[in-house]
SEMI-623393 format. One line per 2 residues: number of its first residue (from 1); their letters; for each residue x, y, z of C-alpha. Coordinates in steps of 0.2 Angstrom, whole numbers, plus 2048, in hexadecimal, padded with zeros to 3 digits. Layout:
NUM) A) X Y Z ~ ...;
***
This chain:
1) MA) 1B4 C86 506 ~ 1B4 C73 50B;
3) LI) 1C0 C65 50A ~ 1B8 C54 508;
5) TG) 1C3 C45 50A ~ 1BC C35 501;
7) GS) 1B3 C41 4F7 ~ 1B1 C39 4E6;
9) EG) 1A2 C2C 4EA ~ 195 C28 4F7;
11) IG) 193 C33 505 ~ 1A2 C3F 501;
13) LA) 19B C42 4F0 ~ 189 C44 4F7;
15) TA) 190 C50 504 ~ 199 C5A 4F6;
17) RV) 188 C5C 4EC ~ 17F C62 4FB;
19) LA) 18D C6F 500 ~ 18F C75 4EE;
21) AE) 17C C78 4EC ~ 17E C83 4FC;
23) GA) 18B C8D 4F2 ~ 19B C85 4FB;
25) RV) 1AB C82 4F1 ~ 1B1 C71 4F4;
27) VL) 1C1 C68 4F2 ~ 1BF C55 4F0;
29) AA) 1CD C48 4F5 ~ 1CD C37 4F1;
31) RR) 1D9 C28 4EA ~ 1D2 C26 4D8;
33) EA) 1D4 C35 4CC ~ 1C7 C2E 4C0;
35) TL) 1B9 C2E 4CD ~ 1BE C3F 4D3;
37) RS) 1BC C46 4C2 ~ 1AC C3E 4C0;
39) AA) 1A6 C45 4D0 ~ 1AC C56 4CC;
41) RE) 1A3 C56 4BB ~ 192 C51 4C4;
43) IE) 195 C5F 4D2 ~ 199 C6C 4C4;
45) AL) 18A C65 4B8 ~ 17E C6A 4C8;
47) GG) 183 C7C 4C8 ~ 190 C7B 4D6;
49) HP) 1A0 C84 4D6 ~ 1AD C78 4CC;
51) PV) 1B5 C6D 4D9 ~ 1C8 C6C 4DC;
53) IV) 1CE C59 4DC ~ 1DC C50 4E4;
55) SA) 1E1 C3F 4E2 ~ 1E8 C39 4F2;
57) DM) 1E7 C2A 4FD ~ 1E3 C30 50F;
59) AT) 1EC C21 516 ~ 1FD C27 512;
61) AE) 206 C34 51D ~ 209 C42 510;
63) AP) 1F8 C42 507 ~ 1ED C4C 513;
65) AR) 1F9 C5B 514 ~ 1F9 C5A 501;
67) AV) 1E6 C5B 501 ~ 1E4 C69 50C;
69) QA) 1F2 C73 502 ~ 1E9 C6F 4F3;
71) AI) 1D9 C77 4FB ~ 1E2 C87 500;
73) DA) 1EC C89 4F0 ~ 1DB C88 4E7;
75) HG) 1D1 C94 4F3 ~ 1DC C9B 500;
77) EL) 1D1 C95 50E ~ 1CA C87 516;
79) DI) 1BA C87 520 ~ 1B3 C75 521;
81) LI) 1BD C64 521 ~ 1B3 C54 520;
83) NN) 1BD C45 524 ~ 1B5 C38 51A;
85) AG) 1C2 C2D 512 ~ 1BF C1B 518;
87) SS) 1BB C0A 513 ~ 1B2 BFA 51A;
89) AS) 1BE BEE 524 ~ 1B5 BE3 530;
91) GP) 1B4 BD1 534 ~ 1B8 BC4 542;
93) FL) 1C6 BCB 54E ~ 1D2 BBB 549;
95) ES) 1D0 BBE 536 ~ 1D7 BD0 539;
97) DD) 1E9 BD1 538 ~ 1F6 BDE 53C;
99) AL) 1F6 BE6 529 ~ 1E4 BE7 52A;
101) WQ) 1E4 BF0 53B ~ 1F2 BFC 535;
103) AD) 1E9 BFF 525 ~ 1D8 C03 52D;
105) FD) 1E0 C0F 53A ~ 1EB C18 52D;
107) LK) 1DC C1C 522 ~ 1CE C20 52D;
109) LM) 1D7 C27 53D ~ 1E8 C2D 538;
111) GA) 1E1 C35 527 ~ 1D4 C3E 531;
113) IR) 1E2 C43 53F ~ 1EE C48 532;
115) CT) 1E0 C52 527 ~ 1DB C5B 535;
117) RA) 1ED C5F 53D ~ 1F1 C67 52A;
119) AL) 1E0 C70 52A ~ 1E0 C78 53B;
121) PY) 1EB C88 537 ~ 1DF C8C 52A;
123) LK) 1CF C87 534 ~ 1D3 C92 543;
125) VS) 1D3 CA1 538 ~ 1C2 C9E 531;
127) AA) 1B2 CA5 537 ~ 1A8 C95 534;
129) AA) 1B4 C87 538 ~ 1AD C76 539;
131) IV) 1B4 C64 538 ~ 1A9 C54 535;
133) NI) 1B0 C43 539 ~ 1A7 C34 531;
135) TT) 1A6 C26 53C ~ 199 C18 540;
137) VA) 18D C14 54D ~ 198 C03 550;
139) GK) 1A5 C10 557 ~ 199 C11 565;
141) AA) 191 C00 566 ~ 19C BF3 55D;
143) PA) 193 BE4 558 ~ 19D BD4 556;
145) NS) 1A7 BD1 546 ~ 1A9 BE5 545;
147) LP) 1BC BE6 547 ~ 1C6 BEF 543;
149) TS) 1BB BFD 53C ~ 1B1 BFF 54D;
151) AT) 1C2 C01 557 ~ 1C8 C0E 54A;
153) RA) 1B6 C16 54A ~ 1B6 C17 55C;
155) AG) 1C8 C1F 55D ~ 1C0 C2C 54F;
157) IA) 1B1 C30 55C ~ 1BD C33 569;
159) LT) 1C8 C3E 55E ~ 1B8 C49 55A;
161) KS) 1B3 C4C 56C ~ 1C5 C50 572;
163) LA) 1C8 C5C 563 ~ 1B7 C65 567;
165) NE) 1BD C68 578 ~ 1CE C6E 573;
167) LG) 1C9 C78 564 ~ 1B9 C81 56A;
169) NA) 1C2 C90 571 ~ 1C8 C92 55E;
171) GV) 1B8 C92 558 ~ 1BA C81 54E;
173) RV) 1AB C75 551 ~ 1AE C62 550;
175) NT) 1A1 C55 54E ~ 19E C44 548;
177) VC) 192 C3C 53C ~ 190 C29 542;
179) IG) 188 C20 534 ~ 180 C10 533;
181) RV) 17B C06 523 ~ 17A C11 515;
183) RS) 17A C0D 504 ~ 18B C12 4FB;
185) AQ) 196 C0B 4EF ~ 1A0 C02 4FD;
187) VE) 18E BF9 502 ~ 18B BF5 4F0;
189) RR) 19D BED 4EE ~ 19A BE3 4FE;
191) WQ) 189 BDD 4F6 ~ 193 BD8 4E7;
193) RE) 19F BCE 4F1 ~ 193 BC6 4FE;
195) AP) 183 BC3 4F4 ~ 184 BC6 4E2;
197) EL) 176 BB9 4E0 ~ 16A BC6 4E8;
199) SW) 162 BD5 4E0 ~ 167 BE5 4E8;
201) DE) 154 BE6 4F0 ~ 156 BD5 4F7;
203) YS) 167 BD9 4FF ~ 163 BEA 505;
205) TR) 153 BE2 50D ~ 15D BD6 517;
207) QS) 169 BE3 51C ~ 15B BEE 522;
209) QA) 152 BE1 52E ~ 15A BE8 53E;
211) IP) 157 BFB 538 ~ 147 C02 541;
213) LG) 144 C0E 532 ~ 145 BFD 528;
215) RL) 151 C03 51A ~ 162 C07 516;
217) GD) 167 C19 516 ~ 16B C25 508;
219) AS) 17B C2E 506 ~ 171 C3E 504;
221) EV) 169 C3B 514 ~ 17A C3B 51E;
223) AN) 181 C49 513 ~ 172 C54 518;
225) CI) 177 C51 52B ~ 188 C55 526;
227) AF) 184 C66 51D ~ 17A C6A 52D;
229) LV) 189 C67 539 ~ 194 C73 52E;
231) SP) 187 C80 52D ~ 183 C90 538;
233) CA) 172 C86 53D ~ 17D C7C 548;
235) SY) 188 C8A 54E ~ 187 C83 560;
237) VT) 18A C71 55C ~ 19B C69 560;
239) GA) 1A1 C59 566 ~ 191 C51 560;
241) SL) 191 C3F 55A ~ 181 C3E 54E;
243) NV) 17A C2C 54B ~ 173 C2D 538;
245) DG) 16E C19 53A ~ 15C C18 537;
247) GR) 159 C14 54A ~ 164 C05 549;
249) SP) 171 C08 557 ~ 16D C03 569;
251) VV) 177 C13 56E ~ 173 C26 56C;
***
């Protein structure tokens, strides 16, 4: 049974599709109930178990525990936690005020911390416990104008490694997928803000110029990597930070 935060669209929804196709029961948590209901209908239409949905803002102190409890109430167990809730918040340092920094840490880092804390009692009794934190390659090699996201994601990578070392004896594997430029609802909204005069093909071509594979990634490609990391095929993998970025990052 898998709990996916930020599960209503993009990478979260793509991951839910892949896991449901493999027979997993999924619980989707996100802020917008209408989007969650649409995601649940899509997964059910594909033949998966009907997902449980939880309308919850992972940046708040109470929502992560509520999402975990909804999963337990529905299924009585928890095997997989995907900490995917996030947003794009990056720009010049002097344009990032305290409120933006706090909001970014509350959602991306504290959301993952709180959700993991609530989930651990159940994961520790699972025979197939796995956590995947979604971060970015900017957390390893931060370019200019990438704050606060690059700092938040660097903290998420450190959280992953420390938890992997701490929880290994309990049989809980913890890894992170560090994404690069991937087509998502966030990227499409950024396109509309930054360059609405361009077609999507024109915009994505510009965004792909520094990517060795020559294109943006697809959410399904990230989802396949997440599915591998939580599967028995990765039973000896923990503490890893896997770049899924088309080769763009200068670090491994």
